[in-house]
C-alpha positions as CSV (number, residue, x, y, z in Angstrom):
1,X,35.1,63.2,126.5
2,X,38.7,62.9,125.9
3,X,39.4,59.7,128.4
4,X,40.8,60.4,132.0
5,X,42.8,57.8,132.1
6,X,45.8,57.2,130.1
7,X,47.0,53.5,129.5
8,X,49.8,51.9,131.1
9,X,53.4,51.3,128.6
10,X,54.4,49.0,130.8
11,X,51.4,45.9,131.0
12,X,54.2,43.1,132.4
13,X,54.3,44.2,136.7
14,X,51.5,41.9,138.1
15,X,50.3,44.4,141.0
16,X,48.4,41.9,143.6
17,X,50.1,41.4,146.5
18,X,50.7,37.0,147.6
19,X,49.2,36.0,150.1
20,X,52.1,36.3,152.2
21,X,51.6,40.1,152.1
22,X,48.1,40.2,153.7
23,X,48.8,41.5,156.9
24,X,46.9,44.3,157.6
25,X,48.7,47.6,156.4
26,X,50.4,49.7,158.7
27,X,49.6,53.4,157.8
28,X,51.7,56.4,158.6
29,X,49.9,60.0,158.7
30,X,51.7,63.5,158.7
31,X,50.4,67.3,157.3
32,X,52.5,69.4,155.1
33,X,53.4,72.6,155.8
34,X,50.7,74.0,154.4
35,X,48.5,71.9,156.2
36,X,47.2,68.8,153.6
37,X,47.0,65.8,155.5
38,X,49.0,62.8,154.7
39,X,48.7,59.1,154.9
40,X,51.4,56.4,154.2
41,X,51.5,53.2,153.5
42,X,54.9,51.3,152.8
43,X,54.4,48.6,150.0
44,X,57.9,47.5,149.3
45,X,57.1,44.5,147.0
46,X,57.2,46.0,143.5
47,X,58.9,49.2,142.2
48,X,55.1,51.3,142.1
49,X,54.1,54.0,144.1
50,X,50.1,55.4,144.1
51,X,49.0,58.5,144.9
52,X,45.9,59.9,145.5
53,X,45.0,63.4,145.8
54,X,41.6,63.9,147.6
55,X,40.0,67.3,148.0
56,X,35.8,67.8,149.7
57,X,35.2,69.4,146.1
58,X,32.3,67.2,145.4
59,X,28.8,68.7,143.8
60,X,27.7,69.1,147.1
61,X,29.4,72.1,147.2
62,X,28.3,73.6,144.1
63,X,25.5,75.5,145.9
64,X,22.8,77.1,143.1
65,X,25.3,75.8,140.5
66,X,24.7,72.3,140.1
67,X,27.4,70.9,137.5
68,X,30.3,72.6,138.9
69,X,32.2,70.7,140.7
70,X,32.1,67.8,138.4
71,X,32.7,70.4,135.5
72,X,35.9,72.0,137.4
73,X,37.1,68.4,137.9
74,X,36.7,67.2,134.0
75,X,38.8,70.6,133.2
76,X,41.8,69.4,135.3
77,X,43.7,67.5,132.5
78,X,43.1,70.3,130.2
79,X,46.0,72.2,130.2
80,X,47.8,73.4,132.9
81,X,50.4,76.0,133.4
82,X,53.0,76.1,130.6
83,X,51.6,72.8,128.5
84,X,48.7,72.6,126.6
85,X,46.4,69.3,127.1
86,X,47.7,67.4,124.4
87,X,51.7,68.0,125.9
88,X,50.4,66.7,129.2
89,X,48.6,64.0,128.7
90,X,52.0,63.0,126.6
91,X,54.6,63.5,129.0
92,X,52.2,61.3,131.4
93,X,52.2,58.2,128.7
94,X,56.0,59.5,128.0
95,X,57.0,58.6,131.3
96,X,54.2,55.5,131.7
97,X,52.1,56.4,133.9
98,X,48.6,56.0,134.4
99,X,46.4,59.4,135.4
100,X,42.6,59.9,136.3
101,X,40.0,62.1,137.7
102,X,36.7,62.3,139.1
103,X,34.3,63.6,141.1
104,X,31.1,62.7,143.1
105,X,28.9,64.0,146.0
106,X,31.7,64.6,149.1
107,X,35.0,64.5,147.0
108,X,36.8,65.3,144.3
109,X,39.9,63.2,143.0
110,X,43.4,62.9,141.4
111,X,45.1,59.6,140.5
112,X,48.7,58.4,139.3
113,X,50.3,55.6,139.5
114,X,54.0,55.6,137.9
115,X,57.1,53.3,138.5
116,X,58.8,54.5,141.6
117,X,62.6,55.6,139.3
118,X,63.1,59.0,140.7
119,X,63.5,60.3,136.8
120,X,60.4,58.6,136.1
121,X,57.9,59.7,139.1
122,X,59.1,62.9,140.2
123,X,57.9,64.8,136.6
124,X,55.1,62.3,137.0
125,X,53.8,64.0,139.9
126,X,54.8,67.4,139.3
127,X,52.7,67.2,136.1
128,X,50.0,66.0,138.3
129,X,50.4,69.1,140.8
130,X,50.7,71.7,138.0
131,X,47.3,70.1,136.4
132,X,45.4,70.8,140.1
133,X,47.6,73.8,141.5
134,X,47.5,75.6,137.8
135,X,45.0,74.7,135.6
136,X,44.3,77.0,132.3
137,X,40.7,77.0,132.5
138,X,40.8,78.2,128.7
139,X,37.6,79.3,127.2
140,X,37.8,77.2,124.3
141,X,38.4,74.0,126.9
142,X,35.3,75.5,128.6
143,X,33.3,75.5,126.1
144,X,34.0,71.6,124.7
145,X,33.9,69.6,128.4
146,X,30.8,71.4,128.6
147,X,29.4,70.5,125.7
148,X,30.6,66.7,126.2
149,X,29.3,67.1,129.9
150,X,25.3,68.1,128.1
151,X,25.6,64.8,125.8
152,X,26.2,63.2,129.0
153,X,23.5,64.7,131.0
154,X,21.6,63.9,127.5
155,X,21.7,60.0,127.7
156,X,21.3,59.7,131.2
157,X,18.3,61.2,130.9
158,X,17.3,58.3,128.0
159,X,18.7,55.3,130.6
160,X,16.1,54.8,133.2
161,X,18.7,53.3,136.2
162,X,20.2,57.0,136.1
163,X,16.9,58.6,135.6
164,X,15.3,56.8,138.8
165,X,18.7,57.1,140.7
166,X,18.3,60.4,140.6
167,X,14.9,61.5,141.1
168,X,15.5,59.2,144.1
169,X,17.7,62.2,145.3
170,X,15.6,64.7,144.2
171,X,12.9,63.3,146.6
172,X,15.2,61.9,150.0
173,X,17.0,65.3,149.8
174,X,15.1,68.1,148.7
175,X,16.8,71.2,149.5
176,X,20.7,69.4,150.5
177,X,23.4,69.5,149.3
178,X,23.1,65.8,147.8
179,X,19.9,66.6,145.9
180,X,21.3,67.6,142.9
181,X,22.7,65.1,140.4
182,X,27.1,65.4,140.2
183,X,26.8,66.2,136.7
184,X,24.6,68.6,137.3
185,X,21.5,69.4,134.7
186,X,20.9,70.5,131.3
187,X,19.5,73.8,131.9
188,X,22.0,74.4,135.1
189,X,25.6,73.3,133.3
190,X,24.0,75.5,130.0
191,X,24.0,78.4,132.7
192,X,27.9,77.2,133.9
193,X,31.1,80.3,132.9
194,X,34.4,80.0,132.9
195,X,35.1,82.4,135.8
196,X,32.0,80.1,137.8
197,X,34.6,77.3,137.6
198,X,37.9,79.7,138.2
199,X,36.6,80.8,141.8
200,X,35.1,77.6,142.7
201,X,38.9,75.7,142.0
202,X,39.8,78.9,143.8
203,X,38.4,78.6,146.9
204,X,38.5,74.7,147.4
205,X,41.6,73.5,144.9
206,X,43.1,74.0,148.1
207,X,45.9,72.4,151.0
208,X,43.4,72.4,153.4
209,X,41.5,71.1,151.9
210,X,43.2,68.3,150.4
211,X,44.1,65.3,151.9
212,X,47.2,63.1,150.1
213,X,47.4,59.0,149.8
214,X,50.3,57.3,149.2
215,X,50.5,54.0,148.9
216,X,54.1,52.2,147.4
217,X,57.9,51.3,146.9
218,X,59.2,54.0,149.1
219,X,60.3,55.1,152.5
220,X,58.8,57.2,154.9
221,X,61.5,60.3,153.7
222,X,60.8,59.8,150.2
223,X,56.7,59.8,150.6
224,X,57.5,63.1,152.3
225,X,59.4,64.8,149.6
226,X,56.3,63.1,147.1
227,X,53.5,64.9,149.4
228,X,55.5,67.8,149.6
229,X,56.2,68.0,145.6
230,X,52.0,68.1,144.4
231,X,51.5,70.5,147.8
232,X,54.3,73.3,147.2
233,X,52.1,75.4,144.6
234,X,49.0,74.8,146.5
235,X,47.6,77.4,148.9
236,X,47.5,77.7,152.4
237,X,43.1,78.1,152.1
238,X,40.5,76.5,154.4
239,X,39.0,73.3,155.4
240,X,36.0,73.2,153.9
241,X,32.6,73.8,156.7
242,X,30.6,70.7,157.3
243,X,27.3,69.9,155.4
244,X,24.4,69.8,156.5
245,X,22.5,66.8,158.8
246,X,19.6,66.3,156.3
247,X,16.0,65.6,157.3
248,X,14.0,62.1,158.1
249,X,11.0,62.5,155.4
250,X,8.0,62.9,157.5
251,X,5.6,60.8,155.4
252,X,5.8,58.0,152.5
253,X,6.5,58.9,149.2
254,X,5.5,57.1,146.3
255,X,6.7,58.7,142.5
256,X,6.3,56.9,138.7
257,X,8.2,58.4,135.9
258,X,6.9,57.9,132.7
259,X,9.3,56.0,130.6
260,X,8.9,53.8,127.1
261,X,10.8,51.2,128.7
262,X,10.4,47.2,128.8
263,X,10.9,46.8,132.2
264,X,10.5,48.8,135.3
265,X,13.1,50.0,138.0
266,X,12.1,50.3,141.4
267,X,13.5,52.4,144.1
268,X,12.8,51.7,147.8
269,X,14.7,53.7,149.9
270,X,15.6,56.4,152.8
271,X,18.1,58.1,154.7
272,X,20.9,55.7,156.1
273,X,23.7,57.1,157.9
274,X,27.4,58.5,157.9
275,X,30.5,56.8,158.1
276,X,30.8,57.8,161.8
277,X,27.9,56.7,163.2
278,X,27.8,53.8,165.8
279,X,25.7,51.4,163.9
280,X,27.5,51.4,161.2
281,X,28.4,48.1,161.4
282,X,25.4,46.2,162.7
283,X,23.7,47.8,159.4
284,X,26.4,46.7,157.8
285,X,26.4,43.5,158.1
286,X,22.5,43.2,158.4
287,X,22.1,44.5,155.3
288,X,24.6,41.2,154.1
289,X,21.7,39.0,154.9
290,X,19.0,41.7,153.4
291,X,19.9,42.7,150.2
292,X,24.1,42.9,150.2
293,X,24.8,39.4,150.2
294,X,24.0,38.6,146.2
295,X,22.2,35.1,145.9
296,X,22.0,34.5,149.6
297,X,20.0,37.5,150.9
298,X,16.7,37.6,151.0
299,X,15.9,39.7,148.6
300,X,16.8,38.0,145.9
301,X,15.8,34.3,147.6
302,X,12.0,36.1,147.6
303,X,11.9,37.9,144.5
304,X,14.4,35.9,141.9
305,X,14.2,32.8,143.4
306,X,11.5,32.3,145.1
307,X,8.8,33.7,142.2
308,X,11.1,35.0,139.0
309,X,9.9,38.1,139.6
310,X,13.6,39.6,138.7
311,X,17.3,39.0,137.4
312,X,18.4,40.5,140.4
313,X,17.1,42.6,143.8
314,X,19.5,43.9,146.1
315,X,20.1,47.2,149.0
316,X,22.6,49.1,150.1
317,X,24.0,51.7,152.1
318,X,26.3,55.0,150.3
319,X,27.9,55.9,153.6
320,X,28.9,59.6,153.1
321,X,30.2,62.8,154.9
322,X,26.3,63.0,156.2
323,X,23.5,60.5,156.2
324,X,23.8,59.6,153.1
325,X,21.1,56.6,151.4
326,X,19.6,53.0,151.8
327,X,18.6,51.5,148.7
328,X,16.6,48.3,147.7
329,X,16.7,47.9,143.8
330,X,15.2,46.0,141.1
331,X,14.2,46.1,138.0
332,X,11.1,43.7,136.9
333,X,8.7,43.3,133.6
334,X,6.2,46.0,133.5
335,X,3.2,44.5,134.3
336,X,4.9,41.9,137.2
337,X,6.2,44.9,139.0
338,X,2.9,45.6,142.0
339,X,3.5,42.1,142.2
340,X,7.6,42.3,142.6
341,X,7.2,45.9,144.9
342,X,4.6,44.1,147.3
343,X,7.3,40.7,147.7
344,X,10.3,43.4,148.1
345,X,8.3,45.5,150.8
346,X,7.5,42.5,152.4
347,X,10.8,41.2,153.2
348,X,11.8,44.8,153.9
349,X,9.0,45.2,156.8
350,X,9.9,41.4,158.0
351,X,13.8,42.1,158.4
352,X,12.7,44.8,160.6
353,X,10.7,44.2,161.9
354,X,12.6,40.5,163.0
355,X,15.8,40.3,162.0
356,X,18.4,38.2,161.1
357,X,18.4,34.5,162.0
358,X,21.5,32.6,164.1
359,X,22.3,30.8,160.2
360,X,22.3,34.2,158.6
361,X,24.7,36.2,161.0
362,X,27.1,33.1,160.7
363,X,27.1,32.9,156.8
364,X,27.5,36.9,156.9
365,X,30.3,37.0,159.2
366,X,32.4,33.9,157.5
367,X,31.6,36.1,154.2
368,X,32.2,39.4,155.5
369,X,35.6,38.4,157.2
370,X,36.7,35.5,155.0
371,X,36.5,37.9,152.1
372,X,38.3,41.0,153.6
373,X,41.8,39.6,152.2
374,X,40.8,40.6,149.1
375,X,39.9,43.3,149.6
376,X,43.2,44.8,150.2
377,X,45.8,42.8,148.2
378,X,46.9,45.0,146.0
379,X,48.2,48.4,146.5
380,X,45.1,50.2,144.5
381,X,42.8,48.9,146.7
382,X,44.2,50.5,150.1
383,X,44.7,53.4,148.1
384,X,41.3,53.4,148.2
385,X,40.8,52.4,151.8
386,X,43.8,55.0,152.8
387,X,41.6,58.2,151.1
388,X,38.5,57.0,152.1
389,X,40.5,57.1,156.1
390,X,41.7,60.3,155.2
391,X,38.6,62.1,153.6
392,X,36.5,60.6,156.4
393,X,38.6,60.5,159.1
394,X,38.2,57.5,160.2
395,X,40.1,55.4,162.4
396,X,43.8,54.9,161.5
397,X,43.5,51.3,163.0
398,X,39.9,50.8,160.5
399,X,41.9,47.8,158.8
400,X,42.8,46.6,161.4
401,X,39.8,46.3,163.1
402,X,37.8,45.7,160.7
403,X,37.4,42.1,160.6
404,X,37.3,42.1,164.8
405,X,33.9,44.5,164.8
406,X,32.1,42.4,162.2
407,X,33.0,39.5,164.5
408,X,31.0,41.4,167.3
409,X,28.1,42.1,165.8
410,X,25.0,40.7,167.3
411,X,21.6,39.5,166.1
412,X,20.7,42.4,168.7
413,X,22.6,44.8,167.4
414,X,21.4,44.6,164.1
415,X,17.7,43.9,165.0
416,X,18.2,47.3,167.3
417,X,19.8,49.4,164.9
418,X,17.3,48.4,162.2
419,X,14.3,49.3,164.1
420,X,15.7,52.2,165.3
421,X,16.8,53.6,161.5
422,X,14.0,52.4,159.2
423,X,11.1,54.0,158.9
424,X,9.0,51.9,156.7
425,X,6.2,53.9,156.8
426,X,8.3,56.9,155.7
427,X,9.5,55.1,152.7
428,X,10.2,56.1,149.1
429,X,8.5,54.3,146.7
430,X,10.0,54.7,143.1
431,X,9.4,53.7,139.3
432,X,10.7,54.2,136.6
433,X,8.7,52.1,133.3
434,X,6.1,52.8,131.2
435,X,2.1,53.3,132.0
436,X,1.3,49.4,132.2
437,X,3.5,49.4,135.3
438,X,2.2,53.2,136.6
439,X,-0.8,50.9,138.4
440,X,1.5,49.8,141.1
441,X,-0.7,48.6,144.2
442,X,-0.1,50.4,147.9
443,X,2.8,49.0,150.0
444,X,1.7,47.0,152.8
445,X,4.1,49.1,154.3
446,X,2.4,52.2,153.6
447,X,-1.4,50.7,154.9
448,X,0.4,49.5,158.4
449,X,1.7,52.7,159.2
450,X,-2.2,54.3,159.2
């Protein structure tokens, strides 16, 4: 597949802020005349502009046609308006601009980085807007990208990590829109047609379904003009409807997938929460202690350092529009699968029952608060936050209050949140490995629920 990112011709610029500019960025917000939401941060330190256009057009909108959203997004750099794909790519390259596109379960995005010189920025913006407002969706390009997507799907089917992730989502979400792989399946993608792509684009790539994030050396008036350039050719349309809430599992699920690998991939988990959940911060801080803190986390200490059962072991939440996932993962030798699984389940059980210690909480807060400036020390990182805040309709003061809310988390809040949200007797236990790893032990968690 043609690379989604073109090389920036000017490589001598440094894109990180200096420590003196680590102040929390001030976000301005407005709507364009046709209803697109815009979030803007002025960053005059370097003569650059970063833009991300976000549509509520991820794979959760596929319906019965899995892979439709991703294929639509992948076709947006295959020619638009009166320009072929090669002409579009050459134009961006000549302007020294970097462009990209991506799709996940919640959103479809397009991005642009350019110098702020109007002679370079304006035509780059017009090209970007053309790509998603007037895509050609020609039959030849459709067939080529479809075949490339099928090759990616085939490759993923040979990769144990991808096999495990896809199976976990299918098991957890069942008939919910999050269940299907973002890129689709071989059968679903093979059945897609150019007309279905055009219909999907017409429905979801509209102004009221868009968020524009802008960070760069512009003032408010210039940013408003930029947003208008990006949206003026979009129909008004309607915002996508709210996604249904997924249902919790009612019983434990144990799944083994045969795969000729030397290691077994293990996933343990359940539904997580959305980005708006009141327990977001206790769960977030608690997970740093449990499995998100690398070498200081309990999972890695118990599974790797104390027993040498795996090179890595971690846990994470995927916070999405509606309840995302909580997953604890590890990879271990096939003959150690039962032991590694039992240890990981024991760590989860102990954490849910007893929570974190005062020492662990203090260390988690120090890391999360102390490391926060590094998460907003470049235009691109701020852009990602803007896109997230805008798309998920989070408070505009999220960045200002982030460290305060981390610091306010208590041991009791963590323990209460995990006991309320976690149902270890209904966890998914999923393994991908060879025949030797199939005979895994029943977890102490499942036994204790009987």
